[in-house]
C-alpha positions as CSV (number, residue, x, y, z in Angstrom):
1,M,4.6,2.7,0.8
2,R,5.9,2.5,-2.7
3,A,8.7,0.3,-4.1
4,E,11.4,1.1,-6.7
5,Y,12.2,-1.5,-9.2
6,G,15.7,-1.7,-10.6
7,K,16.1,-1.5,-14.4
8,K,18.0,-4.3,-16.2
9,S,20.8,-3.7,-18.6
10,D,20.7,-4.4,-22.3
11,D,21.5,-8.1,-21.6
12,G,17.9,-8.5,-20.3
13,Y,16.6,-10.3,-17.2
14,A,18.9,-12.9,-15.6
15,G,17.8,-16.4,-16.4
16,S,15.5,-15.3,-19.2
17,S,15.9,-16.4,-22.8
18,I,13.9,-13.4,-24.0
19,P,16.1,-10.2,-24.2
20,M,14.4,-7.2,-22.5
21,T,16.2,-3.9,-22.9
22,N,16.1,-1.2,-20.2
23,R,13.3,-2.8,-18.2
24,R,12.9,-2.4,-14.4
25,Q,12.8,-5.6,-12.4
26,P,9.5,-5.9,-10.4
27,A,10.1,-9.6,-9.5
28,P,11.3,-9.2,-5.9
29,C,8.3,-7.2,-4.7
30,F,5.8,-9.2,-6.8
31,R,7.2,-12.4,-5.4
32,F,6.8,-11.0,-1.9
33,G,3.2,-9.8,-2.8
34,A,2.3,-13.2,-4.2
35,I,3.4,-14.9,-0.9
36,L,1.3,-12.4,1.1
37,L,-1.8,-13.0,-1.1
38,S,-1.3,-16.8,-0.8
39,A,-1.2,-16.5,3.0
40,L,-4.3,-14.3,3.0
41,F,-6.2,-16.8,0.8
42,L,-5.3,-19.7,3.1
43,A,-6.1,-17.7,6.2
44,F,-9.5,-16.5,4.9
45,P,-11.1,-19.2,2.8
46,A,-14.5,-18.5,1.2
47,P,-17.0,-19.4,4.0
48,A,-19.3,-22.3,3.3
49,Q,-23.1,-21.6,3.3
50,Q,-24.2,-21.8,6.9
51,Q,-27.4,-23.6,7.9
52,P,-29.8,-21.8,10.3
53,P,-29.4,-23.1,13.8
54,T,-31.9,-25.6,15.2
55,E,-33.9,-24.8,18.3
56,A,-31.5,-26.8,20.4
57,Q,-28.6,-24.8,19.1
58,Q,-30.2,-21.5,19.7
59,V,-29.2,-19.8,22.9
60,P,-30.5,-16.7,24.5
61,P,-28.3,-13.6,23.9
62,A,-25.9,-12.7,26.7
63,P,-26.7,-9.7,28.8
64,Q,-25.2,-6.5,27.5
65,P,-22.9,-4.5,29.8
66,S,-24.0,-1.1,30.9
67,S,-23.0,1.9,29.0
68,S,-20.5,3.0,31.7
69,A,-18.8,-0.5,31.6
70,Q,-18.6,-0.3,27.8
71,S,-17.1,3.2,28.0
72,S,-14.6,1.9,30.5
73,D,-13.6,-1.1,28.5
74,S,-13.3,1.0,25.3
75,G,-11.1,3.4,27.1
76,R,-8.8,0.7,28.4
77,Q,-8.5,-0.9,25.0
78,K,-7.7,2.3,23.3
79,K,-5.1,3.1,26.0
80,Q,-3.5,-0.4,25.7
81,D,-3.7,-0.5,21.9
82,P,-3.2,2.9,20.4
83,D,-2.2,1.7,16.9
84,N,-5.2,-0.6,16.2
85,G,-6.6,1.4,13.3
86,Q,-8.4,4.0,15.4
87,L,-8.8,7.3,13.6
88,N,-7.0,10.4,14.8
89,K,-8.8,13.7,15.0
90,N,-7.5,14.6,11.5
91,G,-9.1,11.4,9.9
92,T,-5.9,9.4,9.6
93,S,-4.6,6.5,11.7
94,N,-1.4,5.4,13.5
95,D,-1.7,1.8,12.1
96,R,1.2,-0.1,10.6
97,L,1.0,-3.1,8.3
98,F,2.6,-6.1,10.2
99,F,3.2,-3.6,13.0
100,T,6.0,-2.0,10.9
101,L,5.1,-0.4,7.6
102,P,3.2,2.9,7.7
103,N,-0.5,2.4,7.0
104,F,-1.8,5.9,8.0
105,L,-4.2,6.4,5.1
106,T,-6.3,3.2,5.8
107,V,-9.8,3.8,7.3
108,E,-11.4,0.9,9.1
109,N,-15.1,0.6,9.9
110,A,-15.9,4.2,9.0
111,S,-17.7,5.7,6.0
112,N,-19.0,9.1,6.9
113,I,-16.0,11.0,8.0
114,P,-14.9,14.6,7.3
115,P,-12.7,15.0,4.2
116,L,-9.0,15.8,4.5
117,T,-7.8,19.3,3.9
118,S,-5.0,19.9,1.4
119,G,-2.6,20.5,4.4
120,Q,-3.6,17.3,6.0
121,K,-3.0,15.3,2.8
122,F,0.5,16.7,2.5
123,R,1.3,16.2,6.2
124,V,0.2,12.6,6.3
125,V,2.1,11.8,3.1
126,A,5.2,13.4,4.5
127,R,4.8,11.6,7.8
128,S,4.6,8.3,5.9
129,S,7.3,9.0,3.3
130,F,9.9,10.0,5.9
131,D,8.9,7.4,8.5
132,Y,11.9,5.7,10.2
133,V,10.9,2.4,8.6
134,E,11.3,3.8,5.1
135,Y,15.1,4.2,5.3
136,P,16.0,0.5,5.8
137,W,13.3,-0.5,3.4
138,Y,14.8,1.5,0.6
139,G,18.2,0.2,1.7
140,F,16.9,-3.3,1.2
141,L,15.6,-2.5,-2.3
142,A,18.9,-0.8,-3.3
143,G,20.8,-3.9,-2.1
144,I,18.7,-6.1,-4.4
145,S,19.3,-3.8,-7.3
146,Q,23.0,-3.8,-6.5
147,A,23.2,-7.6,-6.3
148,E,21.4,-7.9,-9.7
149,N,23.5,-5.1,-11.2
150,S,20.2,-3.5,-12.3
151,E,20.7,-0.1,-13.9
152,S,24.3,-0.9,-14.6
153,G,25.0,2.8,-15.4
154,Y,25.1,3.4,-11.6
155,G,28.1,1.1,-11.3
156,Q,29.1,-1.0,-8.3
157,G,30.7,-0.3,-4.9
158,A,29.6,2.2,-2.4
159,A,29.0,4.9,-5.0
160,G,26.8,2.7,-7.0
161,Y,24.8,1.6,-3.9
162,G,24.4,5.2,-2.9
163,K,23.0,6.2,-6.3
164,R,20.6,3.2,-6.2
165,Y,19.5,4.1,-2.6
166,G,18.9,7.7,-3.6
167,A,17.0,6.7,-6.7
168,A,14.8,4.2,-4.8
169,F,14.0,6.8,-2.0
170,A,13.2,9.5,-4.6
171,D,11.0,7.2,-6.7
172,G,8.9,6.1,-3.7
173,T,8.6,9.6,-2.2
174,I,7.7,11.3,-5.5
175,E,5.0,8.8,-6.3
176,N,3.6,9.1,-2.7
177,F,3.2,12.8,-3.1
178,W,1.8,12.8,-6.6
179,T,-0.8,10.1,-5.9
180,S,-1.8,10.9,-2.3
181,A,-1.2,14.6,-1.9
182,I,-0.7,16.8,-5.0
183,L,-3.3,15.4,-7.3
184,P,-5.8,14.6,-4.6
185,S,-5.6,18.2,-3.4
186,V,-6.0,19.6,-7.0
187,L,-8.8,17.2,-8.0
188,H,-10.5,17.1,-4.5
189,Q,-10.1,13.4,-4.2
190,D,-9.8,11.3,-1.0
191,P,-6.4,9.5,-0.9
192,R,-7.6,7.2,2.0
193,Y,-8.3,3.5,1.5
194,Y,-11.7,2.6,3.0
195,Q,-11.6,-1.1,4.2
196,L,-14.7,-3.1,3.2
197,G,-14.3,-5.5,6.1
198,H,-17.1,-8.0,5.3
199,G,-17.9,-10.7,2.7
200,G,-15.8,-13.6,1.3
201,F,-12.1,-13.5,0.4
202,W,-12.6,-13.0,-3.3
203,H,-15.3,-10.4,-2.8
204,R,-13.1,-8.3,-0.6
205,A,-10.0,-8.9,-2.7
206,G,-11.9,-7.7,-5.8
207,Y,-13.1,-4.6,-3.9
208,A,-9.5,-3.8,-2.9
209,M,-8.2,-4.2,-6.4
210,S,-11.0,-2.0,-7.8
211,R,-9.9,0.9,-5.6
212,I,-7.0,1.5,-8.0
213,V,-9.4,2.8,-10.6
214,V,-12.3,3.9,-8.3
215,T,-11.9,6.4,-5.4
216,R,-13.9,8.8,-3.4
217,S,-14.2,12.5,-3.9
218,D,-13.8,14.8,-1.0
219,S,-17.6,15.1,-1.0
220,G,-18.0,11.3,-0.7
221,H,-19.0,10.3,-4.2
222,N,-17.3,7.5,-6.2
223,Q,-15.3,8.6,-9.2
224,F,-12.4,7.5,-11.4
225,N,-9.1,7.4,-9.5
226,T,-7.2,10.0,-11.6
227,S,-4.9,10.6,-8.7
228,E,-3.6,7.1,-8.8
229,I,-3.4,6.4,-12.5
230,L,-2.2,9.9,-13.6
231,G,0.0,10.3,-10.5
232,S,1.8,7.1,-11.1
233,M,2.4,8.0,-14.8
234,I,3.8,11.5,-13.8
235,S,6.1,10.0,-11.2
236,A,7.3,7.3,-13.5
237,S,8.1,10.0,-16.1
238,I,9.9,12.2,-13.6
239,S,11.9,9.2,-12.3
240,T,12.9,7.9,-15.7
241,Y,13.9,11.1,-17.4
242,S,15.7,12.9,-14.6
243,Y,18.0,11.0,-12.3
244,H,18.1,7.5,-13.7
245,P,20.9,6.5,-16.1
246,H,20.6,8.0,-19.6
247,A,20.6,4.5,-21.2
248,D,17.3,3.8,-19.4
249,Q,15.5,6.9,-20.4
250,T,13.1,5.4,-22.9
251,L,9.4,5.5,-23.4
252,R,9.2,1.8,-23.2
253,N,10.9,1.8,-19.8
254,T,8.6,4.6,-18.6
255,A,5.6,2.5,-19.4
256,S,7.2,-0.5,-17.7
257,V,7.8,1.5,-14.5
258,W,4.2,2.9,-14.6
259,A,2.8,-0.6,-14.9
260,S,5.0,-1.9,-12.1
261,Q,3.9,0.8,-9.8
262,I,0.2,0.1,-10.5
263,G,0.8,-3.6,-9.9
264,Y,2.6,-3.0,-6.7
265,D,-0.2,-0.7,-5.5
266,I,-2.8,-3.3,-6.2
267,L,-1.0,-5.8,-4.1
268,T,-0.7,-3.3,-1.3
269,T,-4.4,-2.5,-1.3
270,V,-5.3,-6.2,-1.0
271,V,-3.0,-6.5,2.0
272,K,-4.5,-3.4,3.6
273,E,-8.0,-4.9,3.2
274,F,-7.1,-8.1,5.2
275,W,-4.6,-6.7,7.6
276,P,-7.1,-5.8,10.3
277,D,-8.3,-9.5,10.3
278,I,-4.7,-10.7,10.6
279,R,-4.0,-8.2,13.4
280,R,-7.0,-9.3,15.5
281,K,-6.0,-13.0,15.1
282,I,-2.4,-12.3,16.1
283,R,-3.5,-10.3,19.2
284,K,-6.0,-12.9,20.3
285,K,-3.2,-15.5,20.3
């Protein structure tokens, strides 16, 4: 899910001594992301080097259940927990970050899976972009923009809030389609995030951040993530030069929006990497 960042007026950022003209405000989402990353770091500290167990500590392995029992247990778990990251037949999932935000393009514990067709890419992006959670989410972002009087050309009151809400929804939806459906279909790239799932915190966080510039092709080979980098640039340009206030339609502002989108997507991929670990801990408790 993408976030829209309100642009500041010519007076610059509130509380800042450095004037910044026509820049969007990424601070709310980045503060939220920083809190999430801090929580992840505390929850998953780098493991200390483990010593091999002594003979007294070694215990014989527990007997393995029969294949029929394993099949039965797996069936019960899948029935009780349908949204635990299991892949659907089309290679996507029903998972939700924090049991709320759509996370349908994250792949857990799977590497060799069939590529998505162009139709599947468009369907899963549409399913995510118009999910019921998106409507209050964009309402929340529009409320922050309204309170800060970002993009003052929209004005205040119900009309101003409606314009901000529409702009936020359009920004997120356009970027989703360009980065995860349109360009991946044209360039034959895989828009899914493949969770690493092993190693220390920084190793996994580094892997997650690298996925912004490295992705898989439909044939399974690593390549430059043109869909993300170019798609974010295209969506930022469409957003800035079409329905946002005329005073904010500058090249500098377009670059700021592009950088903000990339930064937010980096935070999102790191959260996606560790979310399965958090989900398992929550459900054990």
